[in-house]
N, C-alpha and C positions, 0 to 999 in steps of 0.2 A: 430857725436853728439858734440856741442859745450858746453863746461863745465863753468858754470858760479857760482860767489859767492853772495849770499845775505847777506846784502844790497847790491841792484845793484848800480855801479858806473856810473855816467853819460856817459864816453865813451863806457861802454858794451852796454848801453840802446840804443844809437845811433849806434852802429854796427849792431845790431840784425836786422834781417828782417824778413818779413812775410814768414813761411815755415820752418825756420830753426828749427831742433832739438835741445832741450837745455837740459842738466842736471843741476839742480840747487842745491847747498849745501851752507848751512850756516843757517840761521834764516828766517823763514815765519811765518804770523799771520794767524789763521782762524778768519774768520767774515763773518756772512750771514746777512740777512734782518735785525732783530730788532739790532742787534749789528752796524752795518751799521747807522741806525738812530739814535742810543746813540750816535756814535763819530760825524755824522752831527751836531746833538743839541749840543754836547758840543762845536763844533768850532763855530758854530753861537753864541753861548753865552760866549763865550771866556774862557771856562774851560779849564783844563789841560785833554790832552789825556791818556790814559793807556800806549801807549807808543808813541814816535817819530816816524812819517810818514817818514820823510825824508830817499830816498832811499829805502825803504821797498817795500816786496810782501806782498799783502794778498790774501788768498788762501779760495774761497766761499767754504768752508766744514763744515760740522756739524759732528765731529767723532761720532761714536757709542762707547757705555762703554766699557773701556778696559779690555781684557780679560785677566786672571791670565797669569803671565809671559811674557805679550807683554808691548810694550812701550803705545799703542794708538789703538783703535778700528779703525773698516773700517773706511775711508775717503776718500770718492769721492768726487768729483766736484760738487757744485749745479748750477742752470743754472743763468748765469752770469748775463742777463738782469734783475733779479729781484732785482739787486744793483745799474741800471743804474741812478735812481734818486740821488742817495748820490754822485756817483762816481766823477763827475768833481769836486765838492769842495774838495775831499779828495786828487787828482790830483793837484789841485792847493797849496794844502799845503804840498805836497811832497811825497806822494805815486809814486812809479816808477813801480811797477809791479803788477798785478793781474792774477789770476787762477782760471779759472772756464769751464764750458762748454756753448756751445752755442753761438750765434751771440751778437754783442753790438748795442746800437742805435746809429743814426748819429751823437747825440749831444756827447755821451761818446767818439767814434772815433775822432771826433774833438778835444776833450779834451785831449785825448792821445798825437794827434799830436802837440797842443799846447803847453802842457806841458813836452813832451819829457818823454812818458812813454811807456809800453808794455802790450799787453793783451795775456795771454799764455792759451791754452787750455789743460787740463788732462785728460785722459782716462777715460769717462763715463761708468759707471756699473763696475769699477776696484777697488773699494775702499779697498778691503781687499789685492788686490797687492800693491796698493798706500802706504799701511801702513808700508809695509815693507821698504820703505825709510825712514820713521820718524824714529830718533835716542833719540829723547827726546821729550818729551811733557809738558807743564806746564800752567794752568790755569793762566791767568793775569789778566781778567777782566770780570764782569758781570756774576758770577756765578749763578744768579738767572736764568739765559737763558738756563743753561743744557747743553745740546751738542753745542748749539748754541752760547755759550760763547766764547769770545777770548783766544785763547789760542796759546802760542810761542810754535813754533815746530822749533827742529835742523833737518834739513835734509841733506841726503846725495845723490847726482846725482838722485835729483828728477826728473823724466821725463816728459816733455813739450814739446809744441810745438808752435812757435810764430805765433799768428793769426792776430793782428794788431800792426803795428810799428810806429816808429816817423813819417814815410814820409806819413803815411795815407794808406798804403796799408793794405788788408782784405783778409785773407786767403780765408775764406768761401764764400765770393764774386767771388774771383777768380775762384776757382772750378767750382762754378754755372755758371760762364759765359763760362767755359772751355766745360762744359756738354752741354750747350744749343750750343754752336759753334759746337760740335762733334754731335748734332741731327740734326743742321740744315745742316751740310755736309754730312748727311747720314751715319756716322760713329759711 
């Protein structure tokens, strides 16, 4: 497992490949549909964003309420394709990593390649386990969105796998092709 720090450096982004298992330490930001829409609108209207996108990772997650004695509630990944409408512009503005579940659109994969970014997947259905990697959580924007507000998370060794890399490789597509080849070959 490769250990990386966030914000992501250009060299790390260029080195990681589809299929690499990664442990992220540092800062990541949560944001889902409505928060993405607001970020997109702020960029279009040339308003200040709640955080600098340069080198950052956005985790598509809406944490559940924080239980007593915990840093954060369950924080599993959301289906990434729900953010595809807004993603290319965020990548153009400096976003370098995204964490979610499920495949991305062709437009997003093209933007990942063009703007030199990465899409990671986290374990779906394992939000309570993933919360153990979060060492600090603070609300930074859009409090009115409740759990879908933007949170700044400090994480240590947060486990993900690279799905889409800067070369345009797609782990989901590769696995589908492998299964089809095995079926065709009778195996």
